[in-house]
N, C-alpha and C positions, 0 to 999 in steps of 0.2 A: 461417928462416921456414918453417912447415909448410904444405904445399899440401893442399887438401881439396876434396871435392865433397859437396854435400848432395842426396840423392835423397828426394823427398817424394811421398807418395801423397795427392793433393788430397782424396780422399774421406774421409780420416781426420783432416783438419785443418779446424777451423771457421773460423778467421781466418788466411788464408795470409799476408797482409801483416804482421800482428803477429808470426806465427811466424818469418817470414824476418828481420824486424828483430831479434828476440830472438836468433836463432842467429848472425847475422852480427856482432852486437855482442859476444857472448860469445867468438867466435873472434878478433875483433880485439883484445879485452882480453887474450887469451892470447898475442898476438903472431903469430897466424896470418895468412896472406894472405886476401884476399877469396875466398870459396869459389865454385866452379862450382856453379850452382843448376840442378837438373834435376828434372822432374816426370814421374811415371809416367802412363800412359794405359791405357784398356781394352785396346788392342792391344799395349802394352808394359808389363807389370806390374813391370818392374824390370831385366830382363836387358839390354835394349838400352842403356838409359841408364847402367847399370853398366859395360858395355863401353866406352861413350863416355868415362866418367870415367877408367877405367884407361888408355885410349889417350892421354889428356892428361898422364899421368904423376903423378897425385895420390898422396899418401902415405896419406890416410885418406878413407874414404867414410862419411859420416853418413847413416843411414837413418831417416827420419821417416815411420813407417807401421806396419802390423801384421805379424803373423807371415808372411803370404804375401809381402809386399814384402821382408822380411828374407831369406826363403828365396831369392827370385829374385836379389837382389843377392849374397848369399853364394855362390850357385852360380857366379857369375862371379869373385868374389874368391878362392875356394878355390884353393890352389896358387900364389898370388901373394904378394908381399910387401906388398900394400896392405891396411891394417887396416880393419876394420869397426867403426863406432861406432853405438850404438843410441839413438834418441830415441823411446821407445815411444809409439805413438799409436793402436794398434788395440785389439781386444777382449781377446785372450788374452795377447799379449806374453810368450810362455812362455820364449823364450831370455833376454829381459831379466830376467824373474822369477827364473830359475834362476841367474843370475850376479850378482844384486843391483843391477841398474839399475832405478830407480824411474820412475814416470810423470811425476815432477817434471822439467820441461824444464831448469831451471837445474842441478839435480843431475846429470842425464844429460849435459849439456854439460860439466860439471866432470870427469866420468869420461872423456869423449872427449878433453879437452885435458890432463888431469893424472893420469889413471889408469894402470894397467898395460896393456901389450899382451901378451896371452896366446894361445898357440897352442892351439886346441881341435880336437877330432875333428869330422868330419861323417859322415853316413851316405849311402849311395847305393843307390837301389832300381832294379834292372834294368828298363829300358824306361819309367821314370816320372820319374826326376830325383833330386835331392839333398834331404836334410833336415838341419836343425841340431838339432831338438828330438826329434821322433819320427815314425814311420810306423805306420800301423795298417790292419788289415783286419777288417771285420765291424761290430759295434755302434758303435764310436767314429766310423767313417767315415760310417755312416748318420746318426748324430746330427749330425755336422758338416754333412752335405749337406742336412739338413732344418732348419737354422737360418738364416733369411734375414738379409741384411745390415741391414735396417732394425730388426729385433728386436735384433741385436747392438749396434747404435748406441744403442738405448734402454736396454737392460738390462745390457750388458756380458757378462761370462762367464756370468751367470745365464741368459742366453738359451739356452745349451747344455743347461741342466738341463731346460728345457721340452721340447726335442726328445728328450732322453735318457729322460724319463718315458714318452714315447710309444713308445719302443723297448725297454722293459724286458722285454716278452714276446717279443722277437725270437727266432726259432728258432735254436738253436745250430748251428754248422758242424761237420760231421765233417771232420777235417783231419789232415794229417801235418806234423810239424815236424822239421827236421834242423839241428843246430848244428855248424858247422865240419866238415862232411862226415862226421859220426858217424852212428850208427844212427837210423832214422826213429822218431819218437815219435808215437803215435796218440792223439788227443784229440777231444773234442766241446766246442768252445769258443764263447763268445759273441763274443769279440774277441781278437785278438793285437796287442800293441803292441811295436814294436821301437824302443827309446829311447836317446837320447844324454844325456838329463837325467832327473831323477827326479820333478819336481813337475808336476802338471796345473793346469788352471784352478782359481782359488781357492786355490792353494798346496797342493793335496792331495798328500801325499807317497806316491805310488804305488810308486816305486822309490827309497827313500831311500839305497840304497847306490850309485846311479849317479853316476859322476864324468865330467865333460865332456871330460877330456883324458887318460883312462887307456888309450886304444887299444882299448876294448871297447864293444860294444852290449849293453844290458840288455833282456831280453825278459820281458814279462808276458803270461801266458795266463790269461784270465778265463773261468770255467766256470759261472757261476750259471744255475740252471734256472728259478727262480721268484722272486717278489718278496722272500720272506724270505731267500733266498740273497743278493740284492743288499744287503739291510739288514745282514746279518752281515758281508759283504765290506766294505761301506762303513765300519762301525764298526771292523773290524779294521785297515783302512788308516789311519783317522783316529787311532786309539789307538796306531799304530805297532807293532802286534804283529809278532813275527818271522815268523809264518806265518799271514797272514789266510786265512780259509776261502775256498774257491773261487778261489784265486789261486796260480798257480805262477810262479816266476821262474827265469830262466836268464841266462847270460852267454856271449857268443860274438863272434867277429869276422865271421862270416858266418852268416846266418839264412835258411833256406828254409822257407816255409809253403805247402803245397798243399791246396786244398779241392776238394770234388766239385761245386761250382757257383760261378758268378760271384758275387763279393761286392764291396760298395763298399770303396774304399781311400782313404786320405788321407795327405798328406805335410805336416807342420807346419800342420795345420788347413785345407789346401786339398785339395778332392776331386780325385782323378785317376781315370782310367778303371778301371771295375770289371774284375775278373779272377779267375781261379781260383788265382792264385799271388802271393806277395809274397817277393821275394828281395832281401835287403839285406846290404850289407857296410860295414865301417867304413874310413874313410880317416883314419888318425891324424894329428893336428897339422896338418890341411890349411888351417885358417882362422885368421888373425890377428885377434883380437877385443879391443876396449878394455873392460876390466873395472875395477871399483873395487879399489884397492890392498888394502883390508881383506878382500876376498872372493876373492882370487886363488887360494886353495887349498881353498875350501869347496865349490864346485859340482861 
């Protein structure tokens, strides 16, 4: 009998009773024990209840929430033998999207109970926390910070587009970037993304070569200056050109970004304290994740 806990973000679930009945029935049908049921709160977005789940000795923690809830729970499960299963219920659900777990609850539960358990990398940002998807400084963090929860609930990932349009003329950052302790590279960029996966909201393939368990972080430096640059960059990414204009990509195990002014930052879609630096490193194979069998080598 497999022991499990279900961690739910109530703000992401419309009918809690129905969702609980659906999840418990699916786990029982798979021969699992009755799960420990835990809910996040504004004071505990997931870390505390995840620690409680691990302390009880469960084998799998199912997360029913968005990217922020997943990140909080994953930060506790990383480095343990407890597996994380995704029941996508938020706006972006980028980790789920990148490993092939859909928003269909029945299908997601089938992955949790019958899929593969795969070790994936995580990223750690000094002084800010962990990420499973990506960390960013500049434009993307400003966009995330200006997208209210009620708009995300109504529009889904499209809500980010509205905030993004307002920031297209954002002043570029003079910055230095260093990869694995090498020489400093000088750039003027709109945003820098340090990624563990390749696809953004809406399935946009920004870093198609990114692999979630290769022991590397993929870095995107975006340098558009005007609206026409954004259009050319967007088309280049969507058409999967090898070198989209105004986009440089790198790969490293440690990434250091230094700017000359405080800039907004985000981890997995959650805004963290603005700063003049973003220092990220990879922790290879730190997290055990439930993934579909057919996708275990694709992300």
